[in-house]
RODO-2510 file (C-alpha; in nm, 4 decimals, decimal comma):
residues 185
     n   res          X          Y          Z
     1     m   -16,1056   -11,4310   -12,5932
     2     i   -16,0386   -11,7718   -12,4409
     3     g   -16,0793   -11,9434   -12,7775
     4     a   -15,8191   -11,7084   -12,9236
     5     i   -15,5704   -11,7979   -12,6499
     6     v   -15,6219   -12,1726   -12,7020
     7     t   -15,6007   -12,1348   -13,0817
     8     n   -15,2845   -11,9229   -13,0570
     9     t   -15,1319   -12,1794   -12,8201
    10     g   -15,2084   -12,4617   -13,0652
    11     e   -15,0570   -12,2672   -13,3539
    12     r   -14,7392   -12,1932   -13,1579
    13     m   -14,7110   -12,5613   -13,0612
    14     d   -14,7593   -12,6601   -13,4271
    15     k   -14,4638   -12,4369   -13,5167
    16     a   -14,2532   -12,6081   -13,2479
    17     i   -14,3444   -12,9474   -13,4016
    18     i   -14,2478   -12,8218   -13,7500
    19     a   -13,9137   -12,6981   -13,6170
    20     m   -13,8499   -13,0330   -13,4498
    21     r   -13,9432   -13,2221   -13,7671
    22     h   -13,6872   -13,0087   -13,9518
    23     e   -13,4232   -13,0921   -13,6881
    24     f   -13,5017   -13,4634   -13,7215
    25     a   -13,4675   -13,4439   -14,1002
    26     g   -13,1131   -13,3140   -14,0573
    27     v   -13,0050   -13,6213   -13,8612
    28     r   -12,8242   -13,8619   -14,0877
    29     t   -12,9570   -14,2139   -14,1146
    30     g   -12,8109   -14,4913   -14,3267
    31     r   -13,0097   -14,3633   -14,6239
    32     a   -12,9344   -14,0624   -14,8401
    33     s   -13,1693   -13,7664   -14,7910
    34     t   -13,1550   -13,4192   -14,9404
    35     a   -13,2764   -13,2760   -14,6072
    36     i   -12,9298   -13,3402   -14,4634
    37     l   -12,7934   -13,0608   -14,6824
    38     d   -13,0701   -12,8087   -14,6013
    39     r   -12,8600   -12,6108   -14,3550
    40     l   -12,5376   -12,6268   -14,5568
    41     q   -12,4037   -12,2796   -14,6472
    42     v   -12,1543   -12,2379   -14,9324
    43     d   -11,9141   -11,9455   -14,9743
    44     y   -12,0296   -11,8454   -15,3247
    45     y   -11,8409   -11,5421   -15,4560
    46     g   -11,7857   -11,4128   -15,1016
    47     t   -12,1469   -11,4593   -14,9896
    48     m   -12,2695   -11,7424   -14,7687
    49     t   -12,5451   -11,9003   -14,9783
    50     p   -12,7669   -12,2025   -14,9045
    51     l   -12,6603   -12,5006   -15,1160
    52     n   -13,0097   -12,5467   -15,2609
    53     q   -12,9867   -12,1985   -15,4188
    54     i   -12,6739   -12,2763   -15,6220
    55     a   -12,7148   -12,6457   -15,7034
    56     g   -12,9639   -12,9206   -15,7666
    57     v   -12,9537   -13,2173   -15,5301
    58     s   -13,0848   -13,5602   -15,6265
    59     v   -13,0979   -13,9087   -15,4759
    60     p   -13,0359   -14,1580   -15,7585
    61     e   -13,0015   -14,4504   -15,5164
    62     a   -13,0511   -14,5157   -15,1447
    63     q   -12,6880   -14,4612   -15,0444
    64     l   -12,5921   -14,1749   -15,2795
    65     l   -12,6591   -13,8022   -15,3218
    66     i   -12,5609   -13,6138   -15,6351
    67     i   -12,5076   -13,2385   -15,6199
    68     q   -12,5089   -13,0660   -15,9568
    69     p   -12,4205   -12,6951   -15,9358
    70     w   -12,5758   -12,4621   -16,1898
    71     d   -12,2408   -12,2823   -16,2098
    72     k   -11,9493   -12,5281   -16,2522
    73     s   -11,7116   -12,2792   -16,0859
    74     a   -11,8957   -12,3437   -15,7573
    75     l   -11,7865   -12,7109   -15,7416
    76     g   -11,4802   -12,6372   -15,5284
    77     a   -11,6703   -12,4130   -15,2860
    78     i   -11,9441   -12,6748   -15,2431
    79     e   -11,6859   -12,9463   -15,1835
    80     k   -11,5113   -12,7336   -14,9165
    81     a   -11,8437   -12,6573   -14,7451
    82     i   -11,9258   -13,0287   -14,7234
    83     q   -11,5807   -13,1090   -14,5831
    84     r   -11,6114   -12,8298   -14,3222
    85     s   -11,9593   -12,9438   -14,2170
    86     e   -12,0183   -13,2001   -13,9435
    87     l   -12,1845   -13,4440   -14,1813
    88     g   -11,8939   -13,6867   -14,1755
    89     l   -11,9183   -13,7422   -14,5514
    90     s   -11,6423   -13,7336   -14,8122
    91     p   -11,7404   -13,5615   -15,1369
    92     s   -11,6240   -13,7021   -15,4693
    93     n   -11,5865   -13,4377   -15,7427
    94     d   -11,5687   -13,5483   -16,1088
    95     g   -11,5635   -13,1964   -16,2597
    96     n   -11,9377   -13,1891   -16,3327
    97     v   -12,1110   -13,3153   -16,0202
    98     i   -12,0285   -13,3976   -15,6586
    99     r   -12,1201   -13,7419   -15,5322
   100     l   -12,1818   -13,8059   -15,1632
   101     a   -12,1780   -14,1738   -15,0724
   102     f   -12,3438   -14,2663   -14,7449
   103     p   -12,1518   -14,5478   -14,5782
   104     p   -12,3504   -14,7805   -14,3538
   105     l   -12,3662   -14,6587   -13,9947
   106     s   -12,1783   -14,8471   -13,7240
   107     e   -12,3713   -14,9685   -13,4199
   108     e   -12,1969   -14,7109   -13,2008
   109     r   -12,2837   -14,4272   -13,4395
   110     r   -12,6462   -14,5438   -13,4479
   111     r   -12,6609   -14,5283   -13,0678
   112     d   -12,5127   -14,1768   -13,0717
   113     l   -12,7733   -14,0652   -13,3250
   114     v   -13,0532   -14,2137   -13,1113
   115     k   -12,9210   -14,0130   -12,8144
   116     l   -12,9251   -13,7018   -13,0318
   117     i   -13,2853   -13,7715   -13,1379
   118     k   -13,3895   -13,8188   -12,7743
   119     k   -13,2235   -13,4893   -12,6840
   120     q   -13,3976   -13,3068   -12,9700
   121     a   -13,7314   -13,4632   -12,8732
   122     e   -13,6865   -13,3466   -12,5142
   123     e   -13,6074   -12,9956   -12,6384
   124     g   -13,9305   -13,0102   -12,8408
   125     r   -14,1270   -13,1192   -12,5322
   126     v   -13,9739   -12,8345   -12,3306
   127     a   -14,0700   -12,5852   -12,6032
   128     v   -14,4299   -12,7121   -12,5982
   129     r   -14,4419   -12,6931   -12,2167
   130     n   -14,3061   -12,3378   -12,2250
   131     i   -14,5843   -12,2409   -12,4658
   132     r   -14,8368   -12,4015   -12,2284
   133     r   -14,6901   -12,2076   -11,9367
   134     d   -14,7176   -11,8796   -12,1295
   135     a   -15,0820   -11,9503   -12,2127
   136     n   -15,1653   -12,0388   -11,8523
   137     e   -14,9941   -11,7226   -11,7251
   138     h   -15,1948   -11,5202   -11,9761
   139     l   -15,5166   -11,6838   -11,8526
   140     k   -15,4253   -11,6181   -11,4883
   141     s   -15,3559   -11,2519   -11,5592
   142     e   -15,6944   -11,2184   -11,7324
   143     e   -15,8627   -11,3852   -11,4362
   144     k   -15,6777   -11,1547   -11,1962
   145     n   -15,7896   -10,8509   -11,4004
   146     h   -16,1502   -10,9842   -11,3819
   147     e   -16,1726   -11,0162   -11,7609
   148     i   -16,2713   -11,3840   -11,7280
   149     s   -16,4210   -11,5837   -11,4405
   150     e   -16,2403   -11,8470   -11,2385
   151     d   -16,4483   -12,1220   -11,4031
   152     e   -16,3667   -11,9926   -11,7510
   153     a   -15,9969   -11,9806   -11,6643
   154     k   -16,0086   -12,3391   -11,5357
   155     r   -16,1886   -12,4620   -11,8502
   156     a   -15,9385   -12,2796   -12,0697
   157     e   -15,6444   -12,4299   -11,8784
   158     d   -15,7964   -12,7744   -11,9348
   159     e   -15,8231   -12,6993   -12,3081
   160     v   -15,4610   -12,5813   -12,3178
   161     q   -15,3573   -12,9020   -12,1381
   162     k   -15,5426   -13,1144   -12,3966
   163     v   -15,3628   -12,9321   -12,6798
   164     t   -15,0315   -12,9784   -12,4956
   165     d   -15,0914   -13,3523   -12,4438
   166     k   -15,1746   -13,3933   -12,8138
   167     h   -14,8500   -13,2217   -12,9192
   168     i   -14,6347   -13,4117   -12,6657
   169     a   -14,7811   -13,7405   -12,7982
   170     l   -14,6965   -13,6307   -13,1539
   171     i   -14,3374   -13,5539   -13,0504
   172     d   -14,3070   -13,8970   -12,8865
   173     e   -14,4458   -14,0650   -13,1978
   174     m   -14,2049   -13,8781   -13,4278
   175     s   -13,9117   -13,9572   -13,1985
   176     q   -13,9898   -14,3290   -13,1904
   177     a   -14,0271   -14,3408   -13,5694
   178     k   -13,6923   -14,1657   -13,6213
   179     e   -13,5199   -14,3950   -13,3682
   180     a   -13,6585   -14,7017   -13,5490
   181     e   -13,5372   -14,5583   -13,8810
   182     i   -13,1871   -14,5061   -13,7394
   183     m   -13,1610   -14,8490   -13,5794
   184     q   -13,2831   -15,0270   -13,8939
   185     v   -12,9865   -15,2010   -14,0541
***
């Protein structure tokens, strides 16, 4: 029973880490990355469709993304979706593909992105702590219902804390790596 609670807690924390990694991937650095377009929705024949379902995206060089729609009639819709997004990029349409050039980031923009990363990392830490709190409450209720002993509950709380510490350290490590990537000129 206790092992199941600790395992479930670890799995939920792993999902929080995956979600945070996905958030970090969406933050624009000076380099082109297809992950930036993951959340982009295009109005394709009246239906909001993820970009990756209607076009191929490639990175031919470090500062350039090329979007090649499978249906040429979608070029205009893709271009509008990019302009409406908060990416801050200007698409260049040549009739066959859309090119997205990534200009170098200014120092001020880099600092803003670092603040955003710190905020996302803190949200990740809060999510992990909330999962820990849920697990500890579950353990306390089992102890109160005399399903586990006080010693077992204490040992399980220690295990949950170890899992929490491991995930918080991973979040900190990911945050520092992303900050270094952003500040690299």
